[in-house]
N, C-alpha and C positions, 0 to 999 in steps of 0.2 A: 737296775730298774728302780724307779721311784713311784710310790703310790700315795696319793693324799685322798682320805675319805672326808667328805664334807658333809656336816649334819648341822642341826640347829633348829631353832623355833621358826615356824612358818611366818614369813614377812620380815625376817632378820637380815636377809641379804644373800641367801645361798645361791640364787641364780646369778647375782652380781659377781660372787667370788668364783663360781665356775665359768662365767663368761671371761673374766680376766685370765684365769688359767688357760682357757682355750686360746685366747689372743696371744698368749706367750708360748704356744706350741704344745700344750698338753692335750692328750686324748681325753675327752670328757664324756662320761655317762651320767645321765641324771635320773633320779626317781627309781633307783635300784632298790628293791625290797631287801631288808636285812637278811632275811632267810636265804636269798639267792646270791648274797655277796660271796660266800665261799666258792660257789660254782663259777661265778664270773671271774674272780681273781685267780682261781685255779686254772682256768682256761687261758687267760691272758698272761699270766706270769710264767707259765711253763714253756711258751713258745719263744721264738727268736725274732719276731716281727718287730723291727725297730720303731713301727708306728706306735706301739704300746709301751715304749721305753719310759714315758712319763705319762702316768695314768691317774686321772681324777675322777672320783665317783661320788655323786651326790645321793645321799640315801632318801628312800621314799619318805614323803612328809606324812604318811599314814602308817606308821609302824605298829606292830602288835607288841604288847609287853614282853611276851615270851621270846621275841626275835632279837631284842636288843643286846642281851649278853653275847650273842654271836659276834658282834663287832669287836669287843674287847678281846675275845679269845683269838679271833682271826688276826688282828694286828700283832699280838704277841707272838703268834705262830710265824708270821712273816718276818718279824724281826729275828726270831730264832734261826730263820733260814737266810739271814743277812740281806733280806729285801728291805730297802729303805722305805719306811712307811710313816705316816703320821695322821692323826685325826684332828681336823679343824672344826671347832664347834662355834656357831654364831648365835647370839641372843640379843634381845633389847628389852627395854622396860615395857611393862603392860600398856601404859598410856600411849606410847609411841607405836607399838604393835596395833593397837586398836585403831589409832588415826590412820595408819598405812592401809589398813583393811577398808576403813570407811572411805578413804580417798579413792581406792581402786574399785570399790564395790564388789569385791570378790568374796566368795564364801570360804570361810576357814576350813581347811581339810579335816579337822576334828570337830566340826560343828554337828555332824550326824553321829549321835551316841548309840549306835547299835540298835537294839530293840526298843530302847527308851526314846523319849522325846528329844527333839533337836536342841542341841546345846546353844546358849546364847554366845555371842562372840567373846565376852569376858570369861565365861565358863570353858570355852574351847581353848583359849590361850592358857588359862590356869591348868587345865587337864593336860595339855601338851607339855607344858613346863615340868610337871610332875612325872609324866611318862619319860621324858628324855633326860631325867636326872642322872641316871647311870652313864649315859653317853657323855654328858657334860663333865662328870667326874673322871672319865677315862681320857678326855681330850688332852692332846699335846699343846694345842693353843686355843685359848677361849677368847672370843673377840665380842666386845659389847658395842653394837652398832648404833646405840641410842642417839648419840650425837654426831654420827659420821654421815656425811653426804655420800652419794653414790661414788663420786670421784675420789673422795678420801678413803672409802673402803677398797676400791680397786688399787689405789696406791699402796695401801697397807699390805694387801695380798702380794703385790709385786715386790715390796721391800722386805717383808718379814718372812714370807713363805717361800717365794721363789729365789730371792736374792741371798738367802742364808747360805753361807759356805758349808760344805759337807762336814759332818761330824763336829760342828761348832754351834753352841748355843746361840740363839738370836736374842739379843739383849735390848730391851726397851726401857727407857726412863721416861716417867710420866709425872707431871705436876698436876695437882688438884687442890680444890678448896674444901675444907671440912664442912663449910656451911652448905655445900652442894651435895654432900654425901660421899661415901667412899667409893672408889672405882671398883667395879665388879670383876674386872679381868686382872687385878694385881696379885702377884705372887708374894711380894713383900711391900708393907706399908710403914713408912717412917713419918714421924710428926715433927714439924719445924715451927710449931706455933709458940714455942718458948723462947725463940730467938728474937733479937732486936727487929722491930717492924718498921720498914720504911714507910708504911701507910701513914704513920703519925708525924711524918715530916711533910708539911704542906707542898713543897715543891716536887716531891717524889710521888705524891698520892696518885696522880693520874698516869704515871709510868708503870712499866713492868720490869721483871727481873732481867730482861735482855738489854735494858738501856744502861748507858754508860754511867749515869749518875747513880743509879741503884747499885750498880756493880761496885763503884767506889765505896758507897755507904756500907754494903754488907762486907766487902773485903777488908774494911778497916776494923772489923770486930774480931778479936781472937777466937771467941767461942763459936763463931760462925764457921771460921776456918777449921777449927778443931772437929766440929761436927761433920764437915764434909770429909775430913781425913778418916774419921771413925767409920763412916758409912763406906767409904772406899775401901778401907782396910778389911771391914766385914765381907764385902763382896769378893775381894782378892783372895781372902782366905778360904771361901767356900765355893767359888765358881768351879774350880777343879773337881770337887766332889759332886757338884750338881751336873757337870758334864759327863762324869763317869757313871753317873746313874741314868744316862741316856735322855736327859731332859733336853728338849729341843728348843724351848722358848722359856724366857724368864722376863716378867715385867716387874720393875721396881718403881713404886710410886712414893712420892714425897708431897706431903700436904701442909698447907698453912691455913690461916683463917679463910681468906678469899681466893687463894690460888693464883695470885698475880705477881707477888714480889719474892718472898723468901723461897717458896718452893720451886719457882720458876728458875731462879738463880742457882739453886743447889743442883737441880736436874742438869742444867747446862754445864755446870762445873763437873759433875760425875760423867757426863757423856764425853767431855773432853779427855778425861783421864782414861776412859776405856776404849776410845776409838782406835788407839794403836794396836791393841791386842784383839779387839773385836770389830772388824772393819764394817760389820753390818749394823752397828749401834743406831737405834732409832729414838727420836725424842718426840714426845707429844705433851702439849700444854692444854689440858681439857678445859680450864677456865678461861682460856684466851680465845675461844672460838666465837664469842659474842661480838 
């Protein structure tokens, strides 16, 4: 049996993720209170109904602080009983969450602050982010949906969550630009800003790291090739230990100044090296979405 618990900030795409899982044949339950999760999973995981062989549960968007530790303890217990389980946590930046709520004109589930006055939208988002901090820390996969369209999020769920081979880490390489900020969902971040920069070559400026001319430029520099070898060697040395620790997902981010040339090229080279051993390798170029 497989169980995915889906949580995250309101407005970050939980319904989209659950919808994709349902389309792929998973039995989905939404808005299950954390305190009822042990009862629900205990009932559904002890039977032999094949309908519940792949179960996805969306947590209630109005949790109580005292209920949240239940999730982590329950997932640990299921893993001890050899039930394949994982926690997916979705989030996005405050401005994007605010805009999504303004666009839909819906009330944030944390806007009502108990006996006190109603919270503003900004305060409700900030409160929920603090409240769900322990859940985010316990997540197997943390997804930042700030720049993702609905289609991109659905594809990410299909490729990383459902397409991951059993007992094998899902490996994603991501390029980014330091001028845009660090990626929030990266496990490892490497800096390529010290390497030769194609941006300063006028014919290459408008291209990106996937173009042949940029490939030729970077591949002609020994220090660039050595850096890729070093990064690949680091990952090859430690991936077995990471897998042995039951890590399900690993995101490796490489950044340069703008995120268009050096980081893109390095990510593509690393993905090529690891696709033979990890068939589910994913690539994302965050600065090339514009």
